[in-house]
C-alpha positions in Angstrom: 0.2 -0.3 -0.2 1.2 3.4 -0.6 -0.7 6.7 0.2 -0.9 9.6 -2.2 -0.8 12.7 -0.2 -2.8 15.7 -1.4 -0.6 18.9 -2.1 -0.1 21.4 0.9 -1.5 24.7 0.4 -1.0 28.4 1.8 -3.5 30.7 1.1 -3.3 34.8 1.1 -6.7 36.5 1.0 -7.0 40.3 0.6 -10.5 41.0 0.9 -11.5 44.8 0.9 -14.4 47.0 0.9 -13.5 50.3 -1.5 -10.0 49.7 -0.5 -10.5 49.0 3.3 -9.7 45.5 4.7 -12.8 43.6 5.6 -13.1 42.7 9.6 -13.9 39.2 8.8 -12.8 37.3 5.4 -15.8 35.9 3.2 -14.0 34.0 0.5 -11.0 32.5 2.2 -13.3 30.2 4.5 -15.4 29.3 1.3 -12.2 28.2 -0.8 -10.5 26.5 2.2 -13.6 24.5 2.9 -13.8 23.3 -0.7 -10.4 22.3 -0.7 -10.3 20.5 2.7 -13.5 18.5 1.5 -11.1 17.1 -1.0 -8.5 16.2 1.5 -6.3 19.2 0.7 -3.9 20.4 3.6 -3.2 24.0 4.5 -0.1 25.1 6.1 0.8 28.3 8.0 4.3 28.6 6.4 4.6 29.4 2.8 8.2 27.3 2.8 5.9 24.1 3.6 3.5 24.8 0.8 3.4 23.0 -2.7 0.9 25.6 -3.8 0.1 29.2 -3.0 -3.4 30.4 -3.7 -3.7 34.4 -3.9 -7.1 36.1 -3.6 -7.4 39.8 -4.1 -11.1 40.9 -4.0 -12.6 44.5 -3.5 -15.9 46.2 -3.7 -15.1 48.7 -6.4 -18.4 50.8 -6.6 -21.6 51.1 -4.9 -24.7 53.0 -5.3 -28.4 53.2 -4.0 -31.7 53.7 -5.3 -34.9 53.9 -3.3 -33.3 52.9 0.0 -31.7 49.8 -1.5 -27.7 49.7 -1.6 -25.9 48.0 -4.4 -22.2 47.0 -4.2 -20.1 45.4 -7.0 -17.5 42.8 -6.1 -14.2 42.2 -8.5 -11.9 39.3 -7.7 -8.9 37.5 -8.7 -7.8 34.1 -7.6 -4.8 32.5 -8.9 -2.6 29.2 -8.1 1.2 29.5 -7.8 3.3 26.5 -7.9 6.2 26.7 -5.3 8.4 24.4 -7.2 8.9 26.7 -10.2 6.9 30.1 -8.8 4.8 29.7 -12.0 1.1 30.6 -12.0 -0.8 27.6 -12.8 -4.2 28.7 -12.6 -6.1 32.0 -12.8 -9.7 33.1 -12.7 -11.7 36.5 -11.6 -15.1 37.6 -11.1 -16.2 41.1 -12.1 -18.9 43.3 -11.0 -20.7 40.6 -9.0 -23.9 42.5 -7.5 -25.1 42.4 -3.9 -28.2 44.4 -2.5 -29.1 45.3 1.0 -30.5 47.9 3.4 -27.2 49.4 3.9 -23.6 49.6 2.1 -22.2 47.0 4.4 -24.9 44.5 3.8 -24.8 45.0 0.2 -21.1 44.5 0.2 -21.5 41.0 2.3 -24.1 39.8 -0.3 -21.9 40.6 -3.1 -19.1 38.7 -1.2 -21.7 35.7 -0.9 -22.4 35.7 -4.2 -18.8 35.9 -5.4 -17.8 33.0 -3.4 -20.2 30.8 -5.1 -18.8 31.9 -8.4 -15.1 31.4 -7.2 -15.9 28.0 -5.9 -17.3 26.8 -8.9 -14.2 28.5 -11.1 -11.7 26.7 -8.9 -13.4 23.2 -9.1 -12.4 23.4 -12.7 -8.6 24.2 -11.8 -6.0 21.9 -12.1 -6.2 21.3 -8.3 -9.4 19.0 -9.4 -8.0 17.3 -12.3 
């Protein structure tokens, strides 16, 4: 018997609302949960990782109409192999809309919708081949 170990992952997630860091990340735990379900391991030290996942996300614009606020999320996700520092996968989502009774709720809704779209995109990545 031999055991095949899944790669070790180091994840960096910069999640912002109009350029300011969020208090609690939304995308990071969704991506981690998806990969943990597939038996991937997460490490706390970049040096121990086989792959680095980088997430950059920001609510870029927002507006309101008749008391409903809207926020729009743009996000990039890339996977870099630590063996050769090459990017092996990249995906993005643009202008994912969220609505709510205030700016913060609209932004959170946009992040929640965006997390599902990123989840679908990463399932098509090399990590799931």
